[in-house]
C-alpha positions in Angstrom: 72.7 -62.8 97.4 69.1 -63.7 96.6 67.3 -65.7 99.3 64.7 -68.0 97.9 63.6 -69.4 101.3 59.8 -69.2 101.7 59.1 -67.9 98.2 57.8 -71.1 96.7 55.7 -71.7 99.9 54.2 -68.2 99.8 53.2 -68.5 96.1 51.6 -71.9 96.9 49.6 -70.4 99.8 48.5 -67.4 97.7 47.3 -69.6 94.9 45.5 -72.2 97.2 44.3 -69.5 99.6 45.1 -72.1 102.2 48.1 -73.4 104.2 46.6 -76.9 104.0 46.1 -76.7 100.2 49.7 -75.3 99.8 51.1 -78.2 101.9 49.2 -80.7 99.8 50.5 -79.1 96.6 54.1 -79.1 97.7 53.8 -82.5 99.5 55.0 -81.2 102.8 53.5 -80.3 106.2 51.3 -77.3 107.2 53.9 -76.5 109.9 56.7 -76.4 107.4 54.7 -74.1 105.1 53.8 -71.8 108.0 57.4 -71.6 109.2 58.8 -70.8 105.8 56.3 -68.1 105.1 56.8 -66.5 108.5 60.6 -66.5 107.9 60.0 -64.8 104.6 57.8 -62.1 106.2 60.4 -61.5 108.8 63.1 -61.1 106.2 61.0 -58.6 104.2 59.6 -56.9 107.3 56.1 -56.8 105.9 52.9 -58.8 106.2 52.1 -60.9 103.1 49.2 -62.9 104.4 46.4 -62.4 106.8 45.5 -65.6 108.7 42.1 -66.1 110.4 40.5 -69.2 111.7 38.3 -69.4 108.6 40.6 -68.4 105.7 43.9 -67.0 104.5 43.9 -63.8 102.4 46.7 -62.0 100.7 47.6 -58.4 101.7 48.0 -55.6 99.2 51.8 -55.9 99.6 51.4 -59.7 99.3 49.6 -59.3 95.9 52.4 -57.2 94.6 55.0 -59.7 95.7 53.0 -62.6 94.4 52.7 -61.1 90.9 56.5 -60.9 90.7 57.2 -64.2 92.3 54.8 -66.5 90.5 56.7 -66.1 87.2 60.0 -66.9 89.0 58.5 -70.0 90.6 57.1 -71.1 87.3 60.5 -70.5 85.7 62.1 -72.7 88.3 59.6 -75.5 87.6 60.3 -75.3 83.9 64.0 -75.4 84.5 63.6 -78.5 86.7 61.4 -80.2 84.1 63.9 -79.4 81.3 66.7 -81.0 83.2 64.6 -84.0 84.2 63.4 -84.6 80.6 66.8 -84.4 79.0 67.2 -88.2 79.2 63.6 -89.1 79.5 61.8 -91.3 77.0 59.1 -89.4 75.0 55.7 -90.6 76.1 52.1 -89.3 76.5 49.9 -87.4 74.1 51.1 -85.3 71.2 48.4 -83.0 69.7 49.4 -81.5 66.4 47.6 -79.5 63.7 48.5 -79.0 60.0 46.9 -77.9 56.8 45.0 -80.6 55.1 46.9 -81.4 51.9 50.4 -80.8 53.3 49.5 -82.7 56.4 48.2 -85.7 54.4 51.1 -85.8 51.9 54.1 -85.0 54.1 53.4 -84.6 57.8 51.2 -87.6 58.5 53.7 -90.1 57.0 56.6 -88.6 59.0 54.5 -88.7 62.2 54.0 -92.4 61.6 57.7 -92.9 61.4 58.2 -90.9 64.6 55.6 -93.0 66.4 57.5 -96.2 65.3 60.6 -94.7 66.9 58.8 -93.8 70.2 55.9 -96.3 70.6 55.0 -94.9 74.1 53.5 -91.8 72.4 49.9 -91.2 71.6 49.2 -89.0 68.6 46.2 -86.7 67.8 46.6 -85.1 64.4 44.0 -82.4 63.4 44.1 -81.5 59.7 42.5 -78.2 59.0 43.0 -75.2 56.7 41.7 -73.0 59.5 44.2 -71.3 61.8 43.4 -73.0 65.1 44.1 -71.5 68.5 47.0 -73.5 69.9 46.5 -72.4 73.5 42.7 -72.6 73.7 42.6 -76.0 72.0 45.7 -77.3 73.8 47.9 -78.1 70.8 51.5 -79.0 71.4 52.6 -78.0 67.9 51.3 -76.6 64.6 52.8 -76.9 61.1 52.2 -73.5 59.4 52.9 -72.6 55.8 53.9 -69.3 54.4 54.0 -66.0 56.2 53.5 -66.0 60.0 51.2 -63.4 61.4 51.0 -64.4 65.2 53.9 -62.8 67.0 52.9 -64.4 70.3 54.1 -67.8 69.1 57.6 -69.4 68.8 58.5 -70.7 65.4 61.2 -72.9 63.9 61.7 -73.0 60.1 61.5 -76.6 58.9 61.6 -76.2 55.1 60.1 -74.0 52.4 57.5 -74.0 49.7 57.5 -72.4 46.2 54.3 -71.0 44.9 54.0 -71.6 41.1 51.7 -70.5 38.3 50.9 -73.4 36.0 48.8 -74.5 33.1 48.4 -77.6 31.0 50.1 -77.9 27.6 46.6 -78.2 26.1 45.4 -74.9 27.7 48.5 -73.1 26.4 48.1 -74.5 22.9 44.5 -73.4 22.8 44.7 -70.0 24.6 48.4 -69.1 24.4 50.8 -68.4 27.2 50.8 -65.1 29.2 54.3 -63.5 29.4 53.4 -60.5 31.5 51.1 -59.9 34.5 48.8 -57.7 32.6 48.0 -60.6 30.2 46.5 -62.6 33.0 43.3 -60.5 32.6 42.9 -62.3 29.2 42.9 -65.8 30.7 40.7 -68.0 32.8 42.3 -68.2 36.2 41.3 -71.0 38.6 40.8 -69.2 41.9 41.2 -70.4 45.5 40.0 -68.7 48.7 40.9 -65.2 47.4 40.9 -63.8 43.8 44.3 -62.2 44.5 47.6 -63.6 43.2 51.0 -62.4 44.5 54.0 -61.8 42.3 57.3 -59.9 42.3 57.7 -57.2 39.6 60.7 -54.8 39.5 61.9 -56.3 42.8 58.6 -55.2 44.5 55.6 -57.3 45.6 52.6 -56.9 43.4 49.1 -58.2 44.0 47.0 -59.0 40.9 43.2 -59.5 41.0 42.3 -62.4 38.7 39.0 -63.8 37.4 37.9 -67.1 36.2 35.1 -69.7 35.9 36.1 -71.8 38.9 36.3 -70.8 42.6 37.3 -73.5 45.0 39.0 -73.7 48.4 40.7 -77.0 47.6 44.1 -76.9 46.0 43.7 -80.6 44.9 40.5 -79.7 43.0 42.1 -76.7 41.3 45.1 -78.8 40.3 42.7 -81.4 38.7 40.9 -78.6 36.8 44.2 -77.3 35.5 45.3 -80.8 34.4 42.1 -80.9 32.3 43.0 -77.7 30.6 40.3 -75.5 32.2 42.6 -72.7 33.2 45.7 -71.3 34.9 46.4 -72.0 38.6 48.6 -70.5 41.3 49.4 -73.1 44.0 52.3 -74.2 46.3 54.6 -76.7 44.7 53.4 -79.7 46.8 50.2 -79.6 44.8 51.7 -79.3 41.3 55.3 -80.6 41.4 54.5 -84.2 40.5 52.4 -83.1 37.5 55.1 -80.7 36.4 57.7 -83.4 36.6 55.5 -85.5 34.3 55.0 -82.7 31.9 51.3 -82.6 32.6 51.6 -79.0 33.8 53.9 -76.2 32.7 55.1 -73.4 34.9 54.5 -69.9 33.4 55.3 -66.3 34.5 58.6 -67.6 36.0 60.3 -64.1 36.1 57.5 -62.9 38.4 57.6 -65.8 40.8 57.7 -64.9 44.5 60.7 -66.1 46.7 60.2 -69.3 48.6 58.1 -69.1 51.7 58.8 -70.8 55.0 57.2 -74.0 56.4 57.2 -73.6 60.2 56.8 -75.6 63.4 54.9 -73.2 65.7 54.2 -73.5 69.4 53.2 -71.2 72.3 56.1 -69.1 73.6 54.8 -69.5 77.2 54.9 -73.3 77.2 57.8 -75.4 78.2 59.1 -77.3 75.2 58.9 -80.9 76.4 61.2 -83.7 75.3 58.6 -85.2 72.9 58.0 -81.9 71.2 61.6 -80.9 71.0 62.5 -84.3 69.5 59.6 -84.1 67.0 60.7 -80.7 65.8 64.3 -81.9 65.3 63.0 -84.9 63.5 60.8 -82.9 61.1 63.5 -80.4 60.5 65.9 -83.2 59.5 63.4 -85.0 57.3 62.0 -81.9 55.6 65.4 -80.2 55.0 65.9 -79.1 51.4 
């Protein structure tokens, strides 16, 4: 049977480099800390700490023991927090990031609804098309679109997006409609951040280098250019779906369309998922469900 006595106290002393600091952190007395650590050393039959009148230092054996125990103590803390928060009212700050257009069109309105449900929350929403560092910038959650590349993060799929290739009826009438990927080279393609468009051909991924008269990192601006008949565009459906429904844009090259990509809630895997974040992820998953 595992004996936990003294472990929490030892970790606190090792981190504070002081019995007084450890007692303050654990809200107990120095005598209690000293007694627990001494009992732990007796049980292990090894010296973990060196005490002098000036300071407390950790022995080599103590360093090894600390490296193993600190994860266990943190796990216990997280377990306690998880149980405590099960019935807790969400409160405090929520810091979230999302891409600009998707954030403006879908995420921000849903976050407002969530804030109405839990008025004790404070929201900080950062809209950026850059992949921000969640740990370094202290984000609780990120909404990421498409393929995930960071394996150090936890992710929950909320919904999906479909990338479509579109043109206006006026462009098709004037320049014709491409029916194969090779025909794209004969057309003016409105290009985003990269001049590479992805497709599926013969059940395999295929990347096609395109060229055109407009390069812009704004999907909304490219959609506007396509509506005015300036060229062909490849964009996620939340940019073009409304215009397609109105007949202002027509989807082309449908047989080569890629499968749907995920829309994800992403958070650091070493961070306890608090009640407010857990409830938000559940809320977004429900509202964005297809």
